[in-house]
PQR file of N, CA, C, O and H, with PARSE charges and radii, in Angstrom:
ATOM      1  N   MET A   1      85.956 109.725  82.917 -0.4000 1.5000
ATOM      2  CA  MET A   1      86.547 108.899  83.952 -0.0000 2.0000
ATOM      3  C   MET A   1      86.370 109.566  85.306  0.5500 1.7000
ATOM      4  O   MET A   1      86.610 110.763  85.459 -0.5500 1.4000
ATOM      5  N   ASN A   2      85.954 108.789  86.269 -0.4000 1.5000
ATOM      6  CA  ASN A   2      85.824 109.343  87.609 -0.0000 2.0000
ATOM      7  C   ASN A   2      87.113 109.133  88.405  0.5500 1.7000
ATOM      8  O   ASN A   2      88.080 108.552  87.912 -0.5500 1.4000
ATOM      9  H   ASN A   2      85.758 107.816  86.144  0.4000 1.0000
ATOM     10  N   PHE A   3      87.104 109.612  89.627 -0.4000 1.5000
ATOM     11  CA  PHE A   3      88.307 109.629  90.456 -0.0000 2.0000
ATOM     12  C   PHE A   3      88.824 108.222  90.746  0.5500 1.7000
ATOM     13  O   PHE A   3      90.033 107.997  90.702 -0.5500 1.4000
ATOM     14  H   PHE A   3      86.318 110.084  90.028  0.4000 1.0000
ATOM     15  N   THR A   4      87.949 107.281  91.036 -0.4000 1.5000
ATOM     16  CA  THR A   4      88.411 105.937  91.386 -0.0000 2.0000
ATOM     17  C   THR A   4      89.070 105.241  90.204  0.5500 1.7000
ATOM     18  O   THR A   4      90.022 104.484  90.393 -0.5500 1.4000
ATOM     19  H   THR A   4      86.966 107.464  91.072  0.4000 1.0000
ATOM     20  N   LYS A   5      88.590 105.479  88.999 -0.4000 1.5000
ATOM     21  CA  LYS A   5      89.212 104.871  87.828 -0.0000 2.0000
ATOM     22  C   LYS A   5      90.595 105.476  87.563  0.5500 1.7000
ATOM     23  O   LYS A   5      91.514 104.770  87.148 -0.5500 1.4000
ATOM     24  H   LYS A   5      87.817 106.095  88.845  0.4000 1.0000
ATOM     25  N   ILE A   6      90.738 106.756  87.798 -0.4000 1.5000
ATOM     26  CA  ILE A   6      92.044 107.406  87.631 -0.0000 2.0000
ATOM     27  C   ILE A   6      93.036 106.844  88.648  0.5500 1.7000
ATOM     28  O   ILE A   6      94.186 106.567  88.307 -0.5500 1.4000
ATOM     29  H   ILE A   6      89.992 107.330  88.136  0.4000 1.0000
ATOM     30  N   VAL A   7      92.594 106.675  89.894 -0.4000 1.5000
ATOM     31  CA  VAL A   7      93.460 106.095  90.922 -0.0000 2.0000
ATOM     32  C   VAL A   7      93.814 104.657  90.559  0.5500 1.7000
ATOM     33  O   VAL A   7      94.944 104.225  90.785 -0.5500 1.4000
ATOM     34  H   VAL A   7      91.660 106.900  90.171  0.4000 1.0000
ATOM     35  N   GLY A   8      92.867 103.915  90.001 -0.4000 1.5000
ATOM     36  CA  GLY A   8      93.126 102.543  89.572 -0.0000 2.0000
ATOM     37  C   GLY A   8      94.192 102.476  88.491  0.5500 1.7000
ATOM     38  O   GLY A   8      95.087 101.632  88.550 -0.5500 1.4000
ATOM     39  H   GLY A   8      91.949 104.267  89.817  0.4000 1.0000
ATOM     40  N   VAL A   9      94.101 103.351  87.516 -0.4000 1.5000
ATOM     41  CA  VAL A   9      95.099 103.378  86.439 -0.0000 2.0000
ATOM     42  C   VAL A   9      96.469 103.757  86.994  0.5500 1.7000
ATOM     43  O   VAL A   9      97.478 103.169  86.603 -0.5500 1.4000
ATOM     44  H   VAL A   9      93.374 104.036  87.469  0.4000 1.0000
ATOM     45  N   LEU A  10      96.513 104.739  87.907 -0.4000 1.5000
ATOM     46  CA  LEU A  10      97.784 105.141  88.506 -0.0000 2.0000
ATOM     47  C   LEU A  10      98.404 104.012  89.331  0.5500 1.7000
ATOM     48  O   LEU A  10      99.623 103.837  89.324 -0.5500 1.4000
ATOM     49  H   LEU A  10      95.694 105.216  88.224  0.4000 1.0000
ATOM     50  N   LEU A  11      97.572 103.247  90.041 -0.4000 1.5000
ATOM     51  CA  LEU A  11      98.090 102.110  90.805 -0.0000 2.0000
ATOM     52  C   LEU A  11      98.650 101.026  89.884  0.5500 1.7000
ATOM     53  O   LEU A  11      99.673 100.416  90.195 -0.5500 1.4000
ATOM     54  H   LEU A  11      96.582 103.390  90.047  0.4000 1.0000
ATOM     55  N   ILE A  12      97.994 100.787  88.772 -0.4000 1.5000
ATOM     56  CA  ILE A  12      98.498  99.795  87.823 -0.0000 2.0000
ATOM     57  C   ILE A  12      99.837 100.241  87.243  0.5500 1.7000
ATOM     58  O   ILE A  12     100.755  99.432  87.107 -0.5500 1.4000
ATOM     59  H   ILE A  12      97.163 101.282  88.519  0.4000 1.0000
ATOM     60  N   ILE A  13      99.951 101.507  86.907 -0.4000 1.5000
ATOM     61  CA  ILE A  13     101.207 102.036  86.361 -0.0000 2.0000
ATOM     62  C   ILE A  13     102.314 101.956  87.414  0.5500 1.7000
ATOM     63  O   ILE A  13     103.433 101.545  87.106 -0.5500 1.4000
ATOM     64  H   ILE A  13      99.206 102.164  87.018  0.4000 1.0000
ATOM     65  N   ALA A  14     102.006 102.347  88.652 -0.4000 1.5000
ATOM     66  CA  ALA A  14     103.020 102.314  89.714 -0.0000 2.0000
ATOM     67  C   ALA A  14     103.426 100.879  90.035  0.5500 1.7000
ATOM     68  O   ALA A  14     104.605 100.614  90.270 -0.5500 1.4000
ATOM     69  H   ALA A  14     101.097 102.681  88.901  0.4000 1.0000
ATOM     70  N   GLY A  15     102.482  99.961  90.048 -0.4000 1.5000
ATOM     71  CA  GLY A  15     102.806  98.564  90.318 -0.0000 2.0000
ATOM     72  C   GLY A  15     103.662  97.956  89.233  0.5500 1.7000
ATOM     73  O   GLY A  15     104.586  97.195  89.521 -0.5500 1.4000
ATOM     74  H   GLY A  15     101.524 100.177  89.858  0.4000 1.0000
ATOM     75  N   THR A  16     103.364  98.283  87.988 -0.4000 1.5000
ATOM     76  CA  THR A  16     104.168  97.785  86.873 -0.0000 2.0000
ATOM     77  C   THR A  16     105.584  98.358  86.932  0.5500 1.7000
ATOM     78  O   THR A  16     106.558  97.639  86.711 -0.5500 1.4000
ATOM     79  H   THR A  16     102.613  98.901  87.754  0.4000 1.0000
ATOM     80  N   ALA A  17     105.695  99.646  87.228 -0.4000 1.5000
ATOM     81  CA  ALA A  17     107.021 100.267  87.354 -0.0000 2.0000
ATOM     82  C   ALA A  17     107.805  99.646  88.505  0.5500 1.7000
ATOM     83  O   ALA A  17     109.019  99.470  88.406 -0.5500 1.4000
ATOM     84  H   ALA A  17     104.904 100.231  87.407  0.4000 1.0000
ATOM     85  N   SER A  18     107.120  99.315  89.588 -0.4000 1.5000
ATOM     86  CA  SER A  18     107.781  98.687  90.722 -0.0000 2.0000
ATOM     87  C   SER A  18     108.320  97.304  90.359  0.5500 1.7000
ATOM     88  O   SER A  18     109.415  96.933  90.782 -0.5500 1.4000
ATOM     89  H   SER A  18     106.134  99.459  89.669  0.4000 1.0000
ATOM     90  N   LEU A  19     107.563  96.551  89.588 -0.4000 1.5000
ATOM     91  CA  LEU A  19     108.025  95.217  89.185 -0.0000 2.0000
ATOM     92  C   LEU A  19     109.173  95.300  88.181  0.5500 1.7000
ATOM     93  O   LEU A  19     110.085  94.474  88.212 -0.5500 1.4000
ATOM     94  H   LEU A  19     106.673  96.851  89.244  0.4000 1.0000
ATOM     95  N   VAL A  20     109.132  96.282  87.300 -0.4000 1.5000
ATOM     96  CA  VAL A  20     110.171  96.406  86.273 -0.0000 2.0000
ATOM     97  C   VAL A  20     111.491  96.878  86.892  0.5500 1.7000
ATOM     98  O   VAL A  20     112.543  96.304  86.609 -0.5500 1.4000
ATOM     99  H   VAL A  20     108.391  96.953  87.274  0.4000 1.0000
ATOM    100  N   THR A  21     111.446  97.908  87.725 -0.4000 1.5000
ATOM    101  CA  THR A  21     112.682  98.476  88.260 -0.0000 2.0000
ATOM    102  C   THR A  21     113.183  97.743  89.496  0.5500 1.7000
ATOM    103  O   THR A  21     114.394  97.613  89.678 -0.5500 1.4000
ATOM    104  H   THR A  21     110.591  98.375  87.954  0.4000 1.0000
ATOM    105  N   GLY A  22     112.300  97.267  90.339 -0.4000 1.5000
ATOM    106  CA  GLY A  22     112.700  96.564  91.547 -0.0000 2.0000
ATOM    107  C   GLY A  22     113.100  97.472  92.685  0.5500 1.7000
ATOM    108  O   GLY A  22     113.351  96.983  93.787 -0.5500 1.4000
ATOM    109  H   GLY A  22     111.316  97.372  90.191  0.4000 1.0000
ATOM    110  N   GLY A  23     113.169  98.754  92.472 -0.4000 1.5000
ATOM    111  CA  GLY A  23     113.540  99.702  93.513 -0.0000 2.0000
ATOM    112  C   GLY A  23     114.121 100.962  92.910  0.5500 1.7000
ATOM    113  O   GLY A  23     114.077 101.162  91.696 -0.5500 1.4000
ATOM    114  H   GLY A  23     112.965  99.151  91.577  0.4000 1.0000
ATOM    115  N   PHE A  24     114.664 101.808  93.764 -0.4000 1.5000
ATOM    116  CA  PHE A  24     115.284 103.040  93.288 -0.0000 2.0000
ATOM    117  C   PHE A  24     116.442 103.388  94.209  0.5500 1.7000
ATOM    118  O   PHE A  24     116.553 102.858  95.314 -0.5500 1.4000
ATOM    119  H   PHE A  24     114.700 101.645  94.750  0.4000 1.0000
ATOM    120  N   SER A  25     117.301 104.281  93.742 -0.4000 1.5000
ATOM    121  CA  SER A  25     118.445 104.706  94.542 -0.0000 2.0000
ATOM    122  C   SER A  25     118.525 106.228  94.545  0.5500 1.7000
ATOM    123  O   SER A  25     118.025 106.900  93.643 -0.5500 1.4000
ATOM    124  H   SER A  25     117.211 104.711  92.844  0.4000 1.0000
ATOM    125  N   TYR A  26     119.162 106.746  95.575 -0.4000 1.5000
ATOM    126  CA  TYR A  26     119.367 108.183  95.691 -0.0000 2.0000
ATOM    127  C   TYR A  26     120.701 108.438  96.380  0.5500 1.7000
ATOM    128  O   TYR A  26     121.260 107.551  97.025 -0.5500 1.4000
ATOM    129  H   TYR A  26     119.568 106.201  96.308  0.4000 1.0000
ATOM    130  N   THR A  27     121.205 109.664  96.234 -0.4000 1.5000
ATOM    131  CA  THR A  27     122.485 110.045  96.825 -0.0000 2.0000
ATOM    132  C   THR A  27     122.233 110.978  97.998  0.5500 1.7000
ATOM    133  O   THR A  27     121.469 111.938  97.896 -0.5500 1.4000
ATOM    134  H   THR A  27     120.751 110.385  95.710  0.4000 1.0000
ATOM    135  N   LYS A  28     122.890 110.679  99.117 -0.4000 1.5000
ATOM    136  CA  LYS A  28     122.709 111.455 100.336 -0.0000 2.0000
ATOM    137  C   LYS A  28     124.041 112.076 100.719  0.5500 1.7000
ATOM    138  O   LYS A  28     125.048 111.374 100.806 -0.5500 1.4000
ATOM    139  H   LYS A  28     123.511 109.899  99.200  0.4000 1.0000
ATOM    140  N   ASP A  29     124.059 113.393 100.952 -0.4000 1.5000
ATOM    141  CA  ASP A  29     125.261 114.085 101.423 -0.0000 2.0000
ATOM    142  C   ASP A  29     125.277 114.054 102.945  0.5500 1.7000
ATOM    143  O   ASP A  29     124.265 114.331 103.588 -0.5500 1.4000
ATOM    144  H   ASP A  29     123.241 113.963 100.881  0.4000 1.0000
ATOM    145  N   SER A  30     126.416 113.722 103.512 -0.4000 1.5000
ATOM    146  CA  SER A  30     126.539 113.730 104.967 -0.0000 2.0000
ATOM    147  C   SER A  30     127.878 114.346 105.354  0.5500 1.7000
ATOM    148  O   SER A  30     128.892 114.136 104.688 -0.5500 1.4000
ATOM    149  H   SER A  30     127.238 113.497 102.990  0.4000 1.0000
ATOM    150  N   THR A  31     127.860 115.107 106.438 -0.4000 1.5000
ATOM    151  CA  THR A  31     129.074 115.741 106.936 -0.0000 2.0000
ATOM    152  C   THR A  31     129.843 114.731 107.771  0.5500 1.7000
ATOM    153  O   THR A  31     129.317 114.188 108.743 -0.5500 1.4000
ATOM    154  H   THR A  31     127.036 115.277 106.979  0.4000 1.0000
ATOM    155  N   VAL A  32     131.090 114.480 107.390 -0.4000 1.5000
ATOM    156  CA  VAL A  32     131.915 113.496 108.088 -0.0000 2.0000
ATOM    157  C   VAL A  32     132.679 114.170 109.220  0.5500 1.7000
ATOM    158  O   VAL A  32     132.644 113.709 110.361 -0.5500 1.4000
ATOM    159  H   VAL A  32     131.517 114.921 106.601  0.4000 1.0000
ATOM    160  N   VAL A  33     133.368 115.260 108.904 -0.4000 1.5000
ATOM    161  CA  VAL A  33     134.180 115.963 109.897 -0.0000 2.0000
ATOM    162  C   VAL A  33     133.925 117.452 109.754  0.5500 1.7000
ATOM    163  O   VAL A  33     133.924 117.993 108.648 -0.5500 1.4000
ATOM    164  H   VAL A  33     133.396 115.635 107.977  0.4000 1.0000
ATOM    165  N   LYS A  34     133.706 118.110 110.892 -0.4000 1.5000
ATOM    166  CA  LYS A  34     133.566 119.560 110.892 -0.0000 2.0000
ATOM    167  C   LYS A  34     134.496 120.096 111.971  0.5500 1.7000
ATOM    168  O   LYS A  34     134.240 119.944 113.165 -0.5500 1.4000
ATOM    169  H   LYS A  34     133.707 117.670 111.790  0.4000 1.0000
ATOM    170  N   LEU A  35     135.589 120.730 111.524 -0.4000 1.5000
ATOM    171  CA  LEU A  35     136.623 121.202 112.432 -0.0000 2.0000
ATOM    172  C   LEU A  35     136.865 122.681 112.148  0.5500 1.7000
ATOM    173  O   LEU A  35     137.648 123.031 111.265 -0.5500 1.4000
ATOM    174  H   LEU A  35     135.797 120.854 110.554  0.4000 1.0000
ATOM    175  N   GLY A  36     136.193 123.538 112.897 -0.4000 1.5000
ATOM    176  CA  GLY A  36     136.298 124.977 112.666 -0.0000 2.0000
ATOM    177  C   GLY A  36     135.730 125.327 111.305  0.5500 1.7000
ATOM    178  O   GLY A  36     134.609 124.927 110.989 -0.5500 1.4000
ATOM    179  H   GLY A  36     135.557 123.253 113.615  0.4000 1.0000
ATOM    180  N   PRO A  37     136.478 126.069 110.485 -0.5600 1.5000
ATOM    181  CA  PRO A  37     135.973 126.422 109.158  0.2800 2.0000
ATOM    182  C   PRO A  37     136.117 125.277 108.140  0.5500 1.7000
ATOM    183  O   PRO A  37     135.578 125.352 107.036 -0.5500 1.4000
ATOM    184  N   LEU A  38     136.835 124.239 108.516 -0.4000 1.5000
ATOM    185  CA  LEU A  38     137.060 123.120 107.612 -0.0000 2.0000
ATOM    186  C   LEU A  38     135.944 122.089 107.773  0.5500 1.7000
ATOM    187  O   LEU A  38     135.619 121.669 108.883 -0.5500 1.4000
ATOM    188  H   LEU A  38     137.273 124.178 109.413  0.4000 1.0000
ATOM    189  N   GLU A  39     135.378 121.699 106.657 -0.4000 1.5000
ATOM    190  CA  GLU A  39     134.282 120.737 106.704 -0.0000 2.0000
ATOM    191  C   GLU A  39     134.484 119.689 105.610  0.5500 1.7000
ATOM    192  O   GLU A  39     134.659 120.035 104.442 -0.5500 1.4000
ATOM    193  H   GLU A  39     135.643 122.040 105.755  0.4000 1.0000
ATOM    194  N   LEU A  40     134.459 118.433 105.981 -0.4000 1.5000
ATOM    195  CA  LEU A  40     134.562 117.328 105.034 -0.0000 2.0000
ATOM    196  C   LEU A  40     133.214 116.648 104.923  0.5500 1.7000
ATOM    197  O   LEU A  40     132.581 116.317 105.926 -0.5500 1.4000
ATOM    198  H   LEU A  40     134.317 118.152 106.931  0.4000 1.0000
ATOM    199  N   SER A  41     132.788 116.445 103.693 -0.4000 1.5000
ATOM    200  CA  SER A  41     131.511 115.769 103.498 -0.0000 2.0000
ATOM    201  C   SER A  41     131.710 114.600 102.545  0.5500 1.7000
ATOM    202  O   SER A  41     132.667 114.552 101.773 -0.5500 1.4000
ATOM    203  H   SER A  41     133.302 116.714 102.879  0.4000 1.0000
ATOM    204  N   ALA A  42     130.788 113.672 102.624 -0.4000 1.5000
ATOM    205  CA  ALA A  42     130.853 112.482 101.775 -0.0000 2.0000
ATOM    206  C   ALA A  42     129.479 112.237 101.177  0.5500 1.7000
ATOM    207  O   ALA A  42     128.450 112.520 101.791 -0.5500 1.4000
ATOM    208  H   ALA A  42     130.011 113.711 103.252  0.4000 1.0000
ATOM    209  N   LYS A  43     129.489 111.707  99.972 -0.4000 1.5000
ATOM    210  CA  LYS A  43     128.235 111.342  99.318 -0.0000 2.0000
ATOM    211  C   LYS A  43     128.062 109.830  99.442  0.5500 1.7000
ATOM    212  O   LYS A  43     128.963 109.053  99.127 -0.5500 1.4000
ATOM    213  H   LYS A  43     130.325 111.477  99.473  0.4000 1.0000
ATOM    214  N   GLN A  44     126.890 109.440  99.903 -0.4000 1.5000
ATOM    215  CA  GLN A  44     126.591 108.025 100.058 -0.0000 2.0000
ATOM    216  C   GLN A  44     125.421 107.669  99.150  0.5500 1.7000
ATOM    217  O   GLN A  44     124.420 108.383  99.098 -0.5500 1.4000
ATOM    218  H   GLN A  44     126.157 110.071 100.159  0.4000 1.0000
ATOM    219  N   LYS A  45     125.559 106.570  98.445 -0.4000 1.5000
ATOM    220  CA  LYS A  45     124.483 106.115  97.580 -0.0000 2.0000
ATOM    221  C   LYS A  45     123.619 105.130  98.365  0.5500 1.7000
ATOM    222  O   LYS A  45     124.101 104.091  98.816 -0.5500 1.4000
ATOM    223  H   LYS A  45     126.372 105.989  98.487  0.4000 1.0000
ATOM    224  N   GLU A  46     122.364 105.462  98.520 -0.4000 1.5000
ATOM    225  CA  GLU A  46     121.415 104.626  99.246 -0.0000 2.0000
ATOM    226  C   GLU A  46     120.479 103.948  98.241  0.5500 1.7000
ATOM    227  O   GLU A  46     120.096 104.550  97.238 -0.5500 1.4000
ATOM    228  H   GLU A  46     121.973 106.306  98.154  0.4000 1.0000
ATOM    229  N   GLU A  47     120.120 102.711  98.512 -0.4000 1.5000
ATOM    230  CA  GLU A  47     119.202 101.979  97.646 -0.0000 2.0000
ATOM    231  C   GLU A  47     117.982 101.544  98.434  0.5500 1.7000
ATOM    232  O   GLU A  47     118.085 101.112  99.582 -0.5500 1.4000
ATOM    233  H   GLU A  47     120.431 102.221  99.326  0.4000 1.0000
ATOM    234  N   VAL A  48     116.831 101.665  97.804 -0.4000 1.5000
ATOM    235  CA  VAL A  48     115.572 101.213  98.384 -0.0000 2.0000
ATOM    236  C   VAL A  48     115.023 100.126  97.478  0.5500 1.7000
ATOM    237  O   VAL A  48     114.703 100.381  96.317 -0.5500 1.4000
ATOM    238  H   VAL A  48     116.747 102.016  96.872  0.4000 1.0000
ATOM    239  N   ASN A  49     114.914  98.917  98.005 -0.4000 1.5000
ATOM    240  CA  ASN A  49     114.368  97.804  97.234 -0.0000 2.0000
ATOM    241  C   ASN A  49     112.887  97.650  97.539  0.5500 1.7000
ATOM    242  O   ASN A  49     112.483  97.603  98.701 -0.5500 1.4000
ATOM    243  H   ASN A  49     115.175  98.709  98.948  0.4000 1.0000
ATOM    244  N   LEU A  50     112.083  97.574  96.487 -0.4000 1.5000
ATOM    245  CA  LEU A  50     110.649  97.391  96.651 -0.0000 2.0000
ATOM    246  C   LEU A  50     110.309  95.915  96.505  0.5500 1.7000
ATOM    247  O   LEU A  50     110.728  95.279  95.538 -0.5500 1.4000
ATOM    248  H   LEU A  50     112.412  97.612  95.543  0.4000 1.0000
ATOM    249  N   PRO A  51     109.553  95.361  97.452 -0.5600 1.5000
ATOM    250  CA  PRO A  51     109.228  93.940  97.364  0.2800 2.0000
ATOM    251  C   PRO A  51     108.258  93.653  96.215  0.5500 1.7000
ATOM    252  O   PRO A  51     107.478  94.511  95.803 -0.5500 1.4000
ATOM    253  N   VAL A  52     108.332  92.429  95.719 -0.4000 1.5000
ATOM    254  CA  VAL A  52     107.493  92.028  94.584 -0.0000 2.0000
ATOM    255  C   VAL A  52     106.018  92.067  94.970  0.5500 1.7000
ATOM    256  O   VAL A  52     105.173  92.447  94.160 -0.5500 1.4000
ATOM    257  H   VAL A  52     108.966  91.732  96.054  0.4000 1.0000
ATOM    258  N   TRP A  53     105.708  91.675  96.205 -0.4000 1.5000
ATOM    259  CA  TRP A  53     104.303  91.637  96.609 -0.0000 2.0000
ATOM    260  C   TRP A  53     103.677  93.030  96.587  0.5500 1.7000
ATOM    261  O   TRP A  53     102.467  93.156  96.399 -0.5500 1.4000
ATOM    262  H   TRP A  53     106.395  91.366  96.863  0.4000 1.0000
ATOM    263  N   LEU A  54     104.478  94.070  96.776 -0.4000 1.5000
ATOM    264  CA  LEU A  54     103.963  95.436  96.733 -0.0000 2.0000
ATOM    265  C   LEU A  54     103.507  95.801  95.318  0.5500 1.7000
ATOM    266  O   LEU A  54     102.441  96.390  95.138 -0.5500 1.4000
ATOM    267  H   LEU A  54     105.461  93.967  96.929  0.4000 1.0000
ATOM    268  N   GLY A  55     104.312  95.451  94.322 -0.4000 1.5000
ATOM    269  CA  GLY A  55     103.934  95.724  92.936 -0.0000 2.0000
ATOM    270  C   GLY A  55     102.726  94.917  92.498  0.5500 1.7000
ATOM    271  O   GLY A  55     101.830  95.442  91.835 -0.5500 1.4000
ATOM    272  H   GLY A  55     105.178  94.973  94.468  0.4000 1.0000
ATOM    273  N   VAL A  56     102.698  93.633  92.869 -0.4000 1.5000
ATOM    274  CA  VAL A  56     101.565  92.782  92.502 -0.0000 2.0000
ATOM    275  C   VAL A  56     100.295  93.264  93.199  0.5500 1.7000
ATOM    276  O   VAL A  56      99.221  93.280  92.598 -0.5500 1.4000
ATOM    277  H   VAL A  56     103.425  93.207  93.407  0.4000 1.0000
ATOM    278  N   GLY A  57     100.419  93.653  94.458 -0.4000 1.5000
ATOM    279  CA  GLY A  57      99.263  94.173  95.192 -0.0000 2.0000
ATOM    280  C   GLY A  57      98.717  95.458  94.602  0.5500 1.7000
ATOM    281  O   GLY A  57      97.503  95.647  94.527 -0.5500 1.4000
ATOM    282  H   GLY A  57     101.292  93.640  94.946  0.4000 1.0000
ATOM    283  N   ALA A  58      99.617  96.347  94.178 -0.4000 1.5000
ATOM    284  CA  ALA A  58      99.175  97.607  93.569 -0.0000 2.0000
ATOM    285  C   ALA A  58      98.455  97.347  92.260  0.5500 1.7000
ATOM    286  O   ALA A  58      97.456  98.002  91.962 -0.5500 1.4000
ATOM    287  H   ALA A  58     100.604  96.193  94.238  0.4000 1.0000
ATOM    288  N   ILE A  59      98.950  96.399  91.471 -0.4000 1.5000
ATOM    289  CA  ILE A  59      98.278  96.060  90.211 -0.0000 2.0000
ATOM    290  C   ILE A  59      96.915  95.444  90.493  0.5500 1.7000
ATOM    291  O   ILE A  59      95.944  95.765  89.808 -0.5500 1.4000
ATOM    292  H   ILE A  59      99.762  95.868  91.713  0.4000 1.0000
ATOM    293  N   ALA A  60      96.823  94.565  91.491 -0.4000 1.5000
ATOM    294  CA  ALA A  60      95.552  93.917  91.815 -0.0000 2.0000
ATOM    295  C   ALA A  60      94.519  94.924  92.320  0.5500 1.7000
ATOM    296  O   ALA A  60      93.364  94.891  91.897 -0.5500 1.4000
ATOM    297  H   ALA A  60      97.612  94.304  92.047  0.4000 1.0000
ATOM    298  N   VAL A  61      94.924  95.811  93.215 -0.4000 1.5000
ATOM    299  CA  VAL A  61      93.992  96.819  93.738 -0.0000 2.0000
ATOM    300  C   VAL A  61      93.577  97.788  92.637  0.5500 1.7000
ATOM    301  O   VAL A  61      92.415  98.188  92.566 -0.5500 1.4000
ATOM    302  H   VAL A  61      95.862  95.839  93.560  0.4000 1.0000
ATOM    303  N   GLY A  62      94.520  98.167  91.782 -0.4000 1.5000
ATOM    304  CA  GLY A  62      94.182  99.047  90.656 -0.0000 2.0000
ATOM    305  C   GLY A  62      93.198  98.385  89.706  0.5500 1.7000
ATOM    306  O   GLY A  62      92.273  99.035  89.219 -0.5500 1.4000
ATOM    307  H   GLY A  62      95.464  97.842  91.840  0.4000 1.0000
ATOM    308  N   GLY A  63      93.388  97.096  89.440 -0.4000 1.5000
ATOM    309  CA  GLY A  63      92.446  96.373  88.581 -0.0000 2.0000
ATOM    310  C   GLY A  63      91.066  96.289  89.202  0.5500 1.7000
ATOM    311  O   GLY A  63      90.061  96.447  88.509 -0.5500 1.4000
ATOM    312  H   GLY A  63      94.139  96.569  89.836  0.4000 1.0000
ATOM    313  N   LEU A  64      91.008  96.042  90.498 -0.4000 1.5000
ATOM    314  CA  LEU A  64      89.709  95.998  91.185 -0.0000 2.0000
ATOM    315  C   LEU A  64      89.018  97.350  91.162  0.5500 1.7000
ATOM    316  O   LEU A  64      87.800  97.425  90.995 -0.5500 1.4000
ATOM    317  H   LEU A  64      91.825  95.913  91.061  0.4000 1.0000
ATOM    318  N   LEU A  65      89.789  98.419  91.329 -0.4000 1.5000
ATOM    319  CA  LEU A  65      89.194  99.748  91.251 -0.0000 2.0000
ATOM    320  C   LEU A  65      88.654 100.051  89.859  0.5500 1.7000
ATOM    321  O   LEU A  65      87.615 100.698  89.723 -0.5500 1.4000
ATOM    322  H   LEU A  65      90.778  98.358  91.464  0.4000 1.0000
ATOM    323  N   LEU A  66      89.350  99.589  88.830 -0.4000 1.5000
ATOM    324  CA  LEU A  66      88.860  99.794  87.477 -0.0000 2.0000
ATOM    325  C   LEU A  66      87.571  99.006  87.219  0.5500 1.7000
ATOM    326  O   LEU A  66      86.650  99.492  86.562 -0.5500 1.4000
ATOM    327  H   LEU A  66      90.194  99.063  88.941  0.4000 1.0000
ATOM    328  N   LEU A  67      87.528  97.789  87.748 -0.4000 1.5000
ATOM    329  CA  LEU A  67      86.345  96.954  87.511 -0.0000 2.0000
ATOM    330  C   LEU A  67      85.123  97.393  88.324  0.5500 1.7000
ATOM    331  O   LEU A  67      84.016  97.485  87.794 -0.5500 1.4000
ATOM    332  H   LEU A  67      88.276  97.394  88.282  0.4000 1.0000
ATOM    333  N   PHE A  68      85.338  97.661  89.613 -0.4000 1.5000
ATOM    334  CA  PHE A  68      84.205  97.919  90.490 -0.0000 2.0000
ATOM    335  C   PHE A  68      84.134  99.355  91.011  0.5500 1.7000
ATOM    336  O   PHE A  68      83.270  99.660  91.833 -0.5500 1.4000
ATOM    337  H   PHE A  68      86.238  97.586  90.043  0.4000 1.0000
ATOM    338  N   GLY A  69      85.002 100.226  90.561 -0.4000 1.5000
ATOM    339  CA  GLY A  69      85.048 101.587  91.095 -0.0000 2.0000
ATOM    340  C   GLY A  69      83.918 102.483  90.653  0.5500 1.7000
ATOM    341  O   GLY A  69      83.528 103.376  91.406 -0.5500 1.4000
ATOM    342  H   GLY A  69      85.703  99.978  89.892  0.4000 1.0000
ATOM    343  N   GLY A  70      83.384 102.293  89.487 -0.4000 1.5000
ATOM    344  CA  GLY A  70      82.361 103.185  88.979 -0.0000 2.0000
ATOM    345  C   GLY A  70      80.941 102.737  89.238  0.5500 1.7000
ATOM    346  O   GLY A  70      80.004 103.432  88.845 -0.5500 1.4000
ATOM    347  H   GLY A  70      83.701 101.568  88.875  0.4000 1.0000
ATOM    348  N   ARG A  71      80.748 101.610  89.881 -0.4000 1.5000
ATOM    349  CA  ARG A  71      79.393 101.089  90.120 -0.0000 2.0000
ATOM    350  C   ARG A  71      78.742 101.729  91.324  0.5500 1.7000
ATOM    351  O   ARG A  71      79.400 102.050  92.314 -0.5500 1.4000
ATOM    352  H   ARG A  71      81.510 101.045  90.200  0.4000 1.0000
ATOM    353  N   LYS A  72      77.427 101.908  91.222 -0.4000 1.5000
ATOM    354  CA  LYS A  72      76.670 102.489  92.342 -0.0000 2.0000
ATOM    355  C   LYS A  72      75.577 101.553  92.775  0.5500 1.7000
ATOM    356  O   LYS A  72      74.832 101.863  93.705 -0.5500 1.4000
ATOM    357  H   LYS A  72      76.892 101.647  90.418  0.4000 1.0000
TER
END
């Protein structure tokens, strides 16, 4: 397998994962109050939603790379 076919397979996998999960979330620590030696912090849960067209586009580009990537 050459480099373009590997990238094509990775794009198909990433696009499929994007369609299945719909996004991802992470936790962010932020300092709310800092008063001398006393510090209050809060954890905030952030969500990132991935659009459907992004997953479909990644699958389409990955498929095209698999089909036409190895031709010279």
